[in-house]
N, C-alpha and C positions, 0 to 999 in steps of 0.2 A: 682382536687385539692381540698380538701373540704374548707370551711371555717375558721377551727381549722388549718389545715395544711397552709393555708396561711397565719393566725395569728402567727403561730409558726416559720417561715420562717421569717416573719418580725421584731419579738421577738428575733431569733437569728442573723439577720443582725444588730440591736440594740444593741443587748451585743458586738457585734463583732466593733461597735465604727462608724455605720451606723446612724447618729441620723435623715438622710431623712425618715429612716422606721419605727421611731417612731412617727415619722408628720404623715405618712399614718395612723398608728394606731389612731391617736388623732384623723383626719379626720374622720376615719372611725366609731369610737362609741363616739366621743365630746356629738351626739345628745342624743343618748341613756344615757349616763350619767349624761346629764343636767336635759332631761326628771326626771330621779331617783330622783336627789335630789330637782328637784322642787317637788316631794311630800312631803318634809320633811320643804322647806323653800318657802314662797310665795314672798320675795321680790326679783325680776330679777337679779337685778345686785349683791345681795349676792348668788345666784344661781351660776353665772356665777365665781364668787370668787372659790368658794368652787368646782364647777367643777374643775378649773384651779390648785387649791389646789391637788384635788386629782390625777389629771395626773403626776404633778410633784413629788408626791409621789410615784404615780407607774414609773415612769421613773427612779428614785432614787433605788427603789427596784428591778427592773427589772434583775440584774444581779442576784439575787436570786431566780428568774420564772425557776422553771423545765419543765413548761408544764404538769405537774401532774391533772391540770384541764384545762379546755378550756381560754385561754386568757380573755375573757368577764367576765367570772365567778369570776376569780382573781380580775380583775379590780372593778368588781361590789363590792367585800370586802374590797378592798381600798376606794372607793367611800362611801359607808355605812359608814366605821370607819370615815372616814374626816368629813362629816354631823354628825357624832354624836358626834366627840368631840367638833365640831362648835359649835353646840345647847349646849352642857355642859360647854363650855368656858364660854356661856353667858346666862348661866343658865335658859335654855329653855327646852322644852318638844316638837317634833315633832308635828307640827300644822296639818300635812295635805296638803292638794289642792283641789281645785273644782275637785269632781269626773268626771271620763268621761265615757261617755256612753255606752263602750262595757264593763264597770265593771257591770251596772247596769243591760246591759243584760243577766249577767251570773248568774244574782241570782233569775233566775225561774220565771219571771215576766211577759213572754210571750210578746204578740202582744201589750200589752197596751203602750208599751214605742212608739210606732209607730203611736199611734192617735195623731200627733203632728201638725197635722193641722187643727186644730181647737183652739180656745183658749184656752178650758178647756183642751185638750191635751198637749197644749204649760204649762199651769198650773202644770199639774200633771207630766210632763216632768221633770220639775223645782222641784217640791215637792219632786221627788224622788230622783233625784240628790242630792239634799240638806239633806238626808235624810240618803241616802248611805254614803254622806261624814261625816256626824256625827255619823253615826256607824261606820266607818272607823276612825274616831279621837277618838273613845273611846273607842277601842281593845286596847290590851296589845300590844306592840312592836313586841313582837315575830309573834303574830297574823298576824297584819298590814304585818308586810314586809313579811311574807308567802305568804299573800292574793294579795300584790300588785307585787310581783314576778310573781304569775302565773298568776294572770289576766289582770295584765297592761304589763308588762315585757315579758310574752309569754313563761317564763321558764319552762322546763320540771322538776317534782317531782325531779331526782336526780342531776341537778344543782342549785334547791334550795337547797338541802340537803347539796352538798358543800358549797356553798354559806352561809349557816347558821350555818355551820357544826355541824350539827345534823341528826339523821337516818331518811331515807325516812318514816319509820313510825309516825316519829314524826311532817315531813314537812305535811303528809298526815291529820293527827289530828288539825294541827295548822287552816289548808286551811278548813277543816269541820268545826271545832269549829267558824270560821272569817264567813263563809257561812252563819252558823246558826244564828248568831248575825244580821248581813246584813239582813236577812230573816225575823227574829223575827221583827224587825225594821219598813220593810215595809209592811207586810200582813196587817195590820190593814190600812195602808193607800191603798193600791189595792182593798180590798174588801169593802170599803166606797161607 
C-alpha cells in the first residue's frame, strides 16, 4: 500500500467518524507542517498555534476532501492559507527563517560549503546561509513558496503545481527565477 493509499484509508475512516484515524494523520504530518509554518514565523509558540489551527481547519474541511490530490498536498494548502491569514491579521509580511544547509547546497556552490573544519570555513558557511536567507526573504511570495516546497519540502513539480494552483510550467519558471536570485546573491561571496 502506498503512502497516498494509507492516507486515503485514514481520511475515509475519519470521514466515517473515527477520530483516532485523524490523530494518526496529525502525528504523521505535524512536524512537516510545523516546519513549513516556521518558514513564515520565527516564534515557536506562534508556530505551534498556527500549526494547531491548520489541523483544526483541515479536520473541519475533511468531509469535503475527495482525494483528487494527495492528502499532504491538500493539508499543505490549508497550512499555507492559515499562516497567510495569520500574518495578514497581524499586518505582517512573511519574514522567512534561517536557511537550512540543504538549500544552500542546491545553489550550485559545490564543495565550498563543506570547508567548515576551519574558522574561515565556518565563517564562509555562515555568510552563505545568511545571504541565502536574505535572498529568500527578498523574493516575491510565489517564488519563495515554490523554491521552499521544492528544495526544503522535497515536493515534486506536480505536487507544487497542485499546491500552488498553477500550471507545472509556471512552477518551473518560478523555481528557476528563485534560483537565479539566490545564485546572483551568492556569486560575489563565493568568487572572493
